[in-house]
N, C-alpha and C positions, 0 to 999 in steps of 0.2 A: 716211036711207040705206035701199036696198031689201033684199030678204031674201037676196040673193047666192046663187042657185041655179043660174041658167042663165049661159051665155056673155053674153048681151046685159045680163044683172044686172051682170056684172063690168064690161062696156064702160060701163055706166051709172055704176058706182061710180068708174071712172077719170075719166070726163068730170066727175063731181061734184068730185073733188079738183083737177083741172086748171082748171076753169072760173074759180075765184077768183084764179088766177095771172095772168090776162090783165091785170087792173088793176093788177098789181104790177110789170108790165114798164116799163122805161123808154122815151122816145119813138122811139129806134131799134130797140126790141125786143131788144137784146142781153144786158140785164141784168134780173134779177128781184130787186126789193127787197121781201122778205117780212117785215121786221120791223126792229127799232132795235137788236137785240142785236149782239154782235162776236164774231169769232175772231181768231186770232193773225195772220191775214192780212189784207190791205186790204179796204176796202168794195167796190172796184171788183171785186176777185177773188171776193169773197162773192156779188156780184150776178151774175157770170158762173156761179159754181157753181150757184146757185139755178136760173138759166135751163136750164142743161145738164141738171140732174137729172129735169127734166119730160120729157125726152126718153127716159127709161127706159120711160116708159109710150107715148109717141107712136110711137116706132120700131115696137114689136111690133103696135100698132094699124094702123099703115100696112101692115106685113107681112101682117096678117090682113084687110086691106081693109075696114077698119071706116070707114064713111062719117063717123062722129062725129069721127074724127082730122082729116079734112080741114081744118076751119076753124083747128085749132090748129096744123097744119103750115104753113099758109100764113103765120102770124104768126112761128112759131119759125124758119121758113126766112129771114124777113127778118133776124131776130136773127143767124143765121149769116152771112149775107152781110155785114151791117154789122160784126159781131164780128171778122171775119177780114179786113177791109179797112184797111190801115194808113191810109188817107186819110180814114177816117170817124172822127167824134168818139167813138163808142163803140167803137173797136177793142178788142180784148181784151189787146193788148199783148204785149211780148217776154218770154220765159220766163227763168228762171234754174234753178240746181240745185234740186232737190226741190220744185218749183213745185206749188201747190195746182192750178193750171190743168191739169197733167198728168192728174190724177185725172179731171177733167171731160171730158177728150178720149176716153176709152174708149168712151162711148155714140155718139160720132160715128164711131169705128171700126166699131161695130156697124151704124151706119146705112149705111156705105159697104159693108159685107159683104152685107147682107140686102136693101136696097132702094136699090141704086145708081141706079136709074131715077128715085128721088126725090132723094135725097142728093147725086147727082152729075150726072145727065144734065139735071136741070131748072136747073142753074146755067149761066151763060154762061161762055166760056173764060176770061175775066179773073177771074170768081167762082171758077172751078175752081182756077186759080193761087193765088188767095189762100187758099183753104181748104187746098190742099196745103202751101203755104209755111207757114202757121201751124201746122198740126197737126205738120209735119215737125220743129219746133223740138224735139219729144219725143226726137228721135234725137241732138240735140247736147248734151244736158244730163245730169248725173248725177241719180240717184234712189236712194231706200232699197233695200236688197236684201230687200224683203218683197213683199207683195201688190201693191205699186205696179207691179212689172215687167209686170203684166198689162196695164196701161194703155197701155204702149208696144206690148206684143204685139197688143192689139186694133187700135190704129191702124195698125200695120204690116200687119196681117191685111187690113185694110180697103184700103190701098193696093195690096196683092196683087191683091185681087178686082176692083180697077177698072183694074188694069194701070198703076199708078204705080210709079216707082223706090222700092226697098226695100233697106235695108242687111240682107241675108239672115244675114249672120255675126252681127250685132247681135241679130237676132231669135232665131237658135237660141241664143245665149248666155243670152237672157232667159228662153227656154222651159226651157233645161236647168237654170238657176238655180232657177226654180220647182219643177221635178221633183226638185231636192235638198232641197226643204222637206218632201218627202213621207216620212212615217215609218211607215206601214203602217195596215191596217184602214180605209183610206179617210181618214186622218187627215193633215192638214198642219199644220205650225206656221207661225206669221206671222213674228214676230220674237222673238228669244231663245227662250224656252221656250213662248211662248203658244199655248194652242190654245182657241179660242172661236168665236164667230160668224164671225170673219173666215175661217175654214176654210170655212165654208158659203157666206156671201154674197159671198165673196172669191174663193178659189180654186177652188171648185167651180163657182161661177156662171160663171167665166170660162173654165174647163175646158170647161165644156159649150157655151158660146157658140163658143169656138174649135173644139171637135169638130164642131159642127153647120156650121160655115163651111169647115173644111179637111179632111173626110172624103176629097174627092178628090185632095188634094195631100200630106196627112201622115197617112195611115190608121193607121199603126201607133200614133202619139201619140195620135190621136183615140180609138182603141179603148182605150188605157190610161187616158185621162181618163174615159171613160165607165164602164169597170169599176170605177174608184175611187169614183165616185158611187154605183153600185150597191151597193158595200161599205159605204159610211156611211150610206145611206138607212135601213136598220132600226136602226142606232144612234142617228141623229139622231131618228127617230121617237120614240125614248124620251124626249125632252125636252118632249114636248107631252102635255097632259092632255085629258080627254074634251071640254072646252069649247073647245079649240084654243089655250089658253094655253100659250106656250113658257117655258122657264126664263128668268127675268131673271138674266143672268150675263154678267160681262165688260163691255168698253166699248162705246162707239157704240150704247147702248140706245136713243139717241133715234131711230134708224132703224126702230124699231118694227115694222111689218109686213114689213120686209125679212126677219124671222125665217122667214116661210113663203115667201120667193123661191126656195129651193131646189126645192120640189116643183114650182113653175110652171116653172123653167128645166129641170128634167128632162122635163117634157111637151113644151117648146119643143123640146129636142133629141131628141125621140122616144125617150128612155131610160127604160126601166122595168126596176126590180130583180126577179130571179127571186123569185116567191112574194108579191110586192107588186102588187095589182092597180091599174090606173088609177083605181078608184073609192076605194081607200084614199089614194092619193095626193092625189086631189081632195079628199077629206074633210079631210086634213091642213091643206091649203092653204086652203080656204075657211073651215074653223072659226077658223083664225088671223086670216084677214083680218076676218071678222065679229066677233071679239072686240075687235079694235082699232078698228073703225069704230063700235062702240058706246060708245067712251069719250069723255070730254071732252077731245080732243087737238087741237081746232082752235079758232081765235080766232073772233070773231063774224062775221068776213067768210069764214070757211071755210077759212082758210089754216092748214096745220099749224104746230104751235109746237114749240120744243125743250122736251123733257121726255120722260116716260115715260106714265104714266097720266093725267097732267094737265100743263098747262105749268109747267115747273120748270127754272130755270137752274142750281139748286144742284147738280143731278146732271150737269151737262154738262161735256165736255171742251173743252180749248182750241181745237179745230178744229170746234165745233158753231156755225156761223153760222145766222142765221135761215133760210136755205133748205136747209140741210144735211138736215133729215128728209126731204127728197123723194128721198133715196137709198132709201127704201121703195117708190118706184115700180118698182123692179126686180121687184117682186112680180107686175107685170103682164105678165110675157114670155109667158105662155100664150096671150095674146090673138093672138099670131101665128098660131096654130093655127085652121084653118077650123072651123065647127060639126060638120062630119062626122067630125072626129078622134075616136078612141075615148076620149080624156081627156074630151072634152065630152059624149059619148054616155053614158059610164058613170054609173051611179047612184052617188051619194056614199055612202062606207062608213066605219063607226067602224073605229078602228085599235085593236089590242089588243096593245100592248107587254108584254114581260114585267114582272112586279111588282118585280123586282130585277135589276139589271144592272150589272156592273162593266164600265167601259170604260177600261182602264188607259191608252190613249193619250192620252185627254182628260184623264186623272187625276181620275175622277168615279165615285162610286157612286151610281146612280140608283135610287131606290125610288118606289112609288106605292101607293095604298090600293087595295082591292078592286074599288072601282067606279070607279077611274080620275079621281076627283075632283080629285087633287092629285099633282103630282110634287114630291118633295124630292131634291135632289142634295147629296152630301157630297164635298168637294173638298180635296186638298192637293197642293202642288208647282207650282202656277200663281202667278206672281208678276209684278208690273209695276212699272217704275221711272220711267215717263215722263209718264203722264196723270193726270188728276185722280181723286181717289178710288180709286185702284186697289186699295188694301187691302180697301175694301169691296166692290168689284166683282169681286175673285177670291179672298178669303181669309176669307170668313165661314165657320163651321162647316158651314152648311146654307143652300140656296138653295131656295125654294119657290115654285111657279107660283101658289098662293093668296095668300101674304103679301107676295111681293117682298122687297126689303130696303131698309135705310136707308143714308144717307151722311151724314158728319159735317158739321157747320158749325164747330164748335169742340171741341177735346179737354178743355176746362176743366170740363165738367160732363156728368154722365150723360144730362141731357136733351138736350144739344147734340151729344153724340159718336156717335149712331148705333150702339150697341153691341149691336144685335138679332143673335142667332145668333153671339156673339163672347164671349170671356173678355177683359175689359180689366183692367190693373193700373196702379197708380201708387205712387210712394214715399209712404209714410205720412205724412199730413199736409201733403204739398206736391206740387209737380210736377203734370205733365199725365197724362192716362189714355193708355195704350198698349195696341193690340190686336196680333193676329198680323200680322207684315209679313215674309214669308219664312220658309222652313223651313230648319233645318239639315240635316234628312233627313225622309223620310217613306215610308210603306208603306201600299199599298192591297190589301185582300183581298176576297174575295166577301161577307164579314159585317162588315168594319170598315174604317176608316180610323185610321192612326196617324201622328203627327208630332212632331218635336221643334223647339222655337223657342225664340226669346229676345227678349222685348218690350223689356227694359232690360239694360243692363250689370249683371251680377251677378245676373241672374235667368234661369233655364233651366226651361223646362216641356215635359214629355212628355205628350201628349194622346192620348186613344183615344175615337172615337166610333163607336158600335155601334148601327145602327138595328134596331128591333123593330116588327114589324107586329101589331096586335090587332084584334080585331073591333070596338073603339071608334075606331080610327084609327091614324095613325102615331105611333110613339113613337121616341126614340132616347136612349141613355145616353152620358154624356160623363164621362170620368175624366181628371184633371189630377193629375200629380205635379209639384210645385213645389219647386225648390231654389233658395233665395234667401239673398243675402248682406245683404239690406236689409229693414227692417219694410215690408210692403206693405197696401194696401186693394185689394180685388178686387171686381169686378162682372161678372156673367154673365147674358146676355139669352137669353130665348126668342124666339118671332117677334113682332114688332110687328103689332098688329091695328088695323084701322080703328075710330073711335069715333063716327062720324056716319052718319046714313042718308044715301043717295044722293038728292039733291033735296030735302033738309030745309031749312026756312028757316033762315037764319043765328041765330035766337034759340032754336031747338030743340037741345037735347042729348039724345041718346038713351042711356039708361041701360044699359050693359052690366053683366052680373054680374061683379063685381070681387071678388077674394080677395088679399089679402097679409098673412100671418101666420104666425108661426113659420118654418119653413123652406120655405115655398112661396109662389107667387104665380101667379095664373091670372086670365085674362079671357076671356069669351065672349060672344057675341051673334049678330047677324043676318050678320055678316060673317066668322064663323069663330071658332075657339077656341085659344088657346095658353096653355101652363102650364108651369111649372118647378118641380121638386121636389127638394130637397136630401136626398141619401142617406149623404154623408160629409162632415165639415167644418162647422164652426160658421158657418152663414150665416143671414141673415135675408131673408125675402121682401119685396119692395118693388114699387109699381107706379110706373113712370115714364111721366110724361106727356111725350111727345117734343116736341121743338122742332118747329113747324109747317114743313111742305115738306121733311123730311129723308126720309120714305119715298118710294120711287119711284112707288107705285101711289095711295096716299091721302095727302092733305094733312095729315090729324090722325090720330095714332096713339097708343096706349098700349102699353107694354111690360112685361111680367112679367120680373122680375130677381131675383137672388139677390146680396147684398152681404156682405162681412165682411172682417176683418182678419187678418193673421198677422205673426208675429215672424220674425227670421232662422231659417233651418233648413230641413228637408224637411217639405212637407206635402201631403196628399192631399185633393182635392176631387172628389166624385161627385154628379151630378144625373141626373134623368130629365127629359125635355123632351117635351111633347105638342103636336101640331099638327093641327088637323082643320079641314075646310070647313064642317062642321056647327055648330050652336048650342048645344052642350052641351060642358062640360069636366068630366072626372072629378075627383073629390075625394081620390081616392087613386090609388096607383099599382097597375096590373093585375099578378096574381101572374106572368103569363108574361113581364112586364118584369123584375120583381124577380129571376126565375130566371137571367137572363143577367148579374147584377151581377158574380158570382164569376168570369165568363170575361173581364172587362175586363183 
């Protein structure tokens, strides 16, 4: 992959990601078979999904008159013609309520909006009728009351732009419903209480596509959408460190470089926040894309895999089919802009977010070290009930751009449980381990996060997390007041860190410096440093060698941990946790950290 500096570099990167997909297409070109995994929907639907998601790059390339898009468009156009033809063997089929194919229709609506001369006028009258009939099914079936409504909005917007019949009452209903999800400061919630990347690569992405398409017909709404994007931009910038790595947090992380799609679609819509230059936006976007394309996220044929920092089905949700990662192609929206646009002409700039920022809307206290090498976020109040590993994806005490996080394989052992940045408890001598899964109440302040939770019947815990920045790196203090009606075993993890060199031979084991003694445990090496130190409560330090493939970024990790036991009654546990991207871990707690203990 090239250095990703110029527009042509980004075009070349898109082509490199698209090229291997041609061999994955079925004979009629209407489905893309990217691998042998599975999602909760059928293989036929998964194949249609993979085919469609490539269009998130092809459409803006057509808009930007990139000659490299032409051979791909000729192939994908065949797929559209065959997939929407009821008489063809690769017809995409009839829909039903909450159908995954609704998701994949959105990019076709975008094509109708912005390149009708390709998406519509190049088709014969019969092919146009088939395309309209197939897409219009989205207006006849029910769908979830979340970001899915945008898929119908974009399809109907495409119909409007090419003069096709539209149920405008339904379109207004969908738009108004999406606006009802707006909570302020640029933040939308998706469903239930969730605020995560879906606000960014869902709500705001589609808002800006709609705004760019409908400024002439729905100017007031378009202006609201643009203003909300401007509001969230400086807040979202706090999720990125100086390397362009964004917070690993929430579901759908296998979409990877979709994390940076917001900056690209802001440029696409010609929308720039006050005080944020094109160069800053460009830097946030390109650094994120570079960081991803440097990782082993593709198979031997160059096809994206399900996973995060490497191929990993363990962390996936039930809706992650082999082609699902190509949702990340939404990051190429800026290729719709010509070379002369200020976004492409601007020199890339570093972003300088505040070192500490409380974003109450997303229920997150964000911190970073003085050199912006790492972002750590402390969260409370977001919870999930539906998808895989949602406790780990939303309810860790802390999330780091350096260390990512781990998911559980089983709750039977500490090695398999993925309890980094968590306190886990179990009934003494029996039972499974239990971490935080929902809060009874929570409170977020500029300097701390507090929450009350109950991992087991008869056990109530009140926790306080207090970040402390020092010259040596990022620390935070944790205090837990545990009221239990049963004897417990406890285990509390720091951050899991990588234990092998990149590119090492399988027989090589890199010796990190490890300590697990008394009331502390620490590990440090070439991939960062993590440590946990007991300040109150009778606990021992342990080094846990994590089950392979539990961490999102690194297949093999080790976890500094404190473990202990307690009888019935009220108990207090206090510890200090260190995390730094450097290769040295302190052997004692700095005085400035200890000075904050009494304020917990």
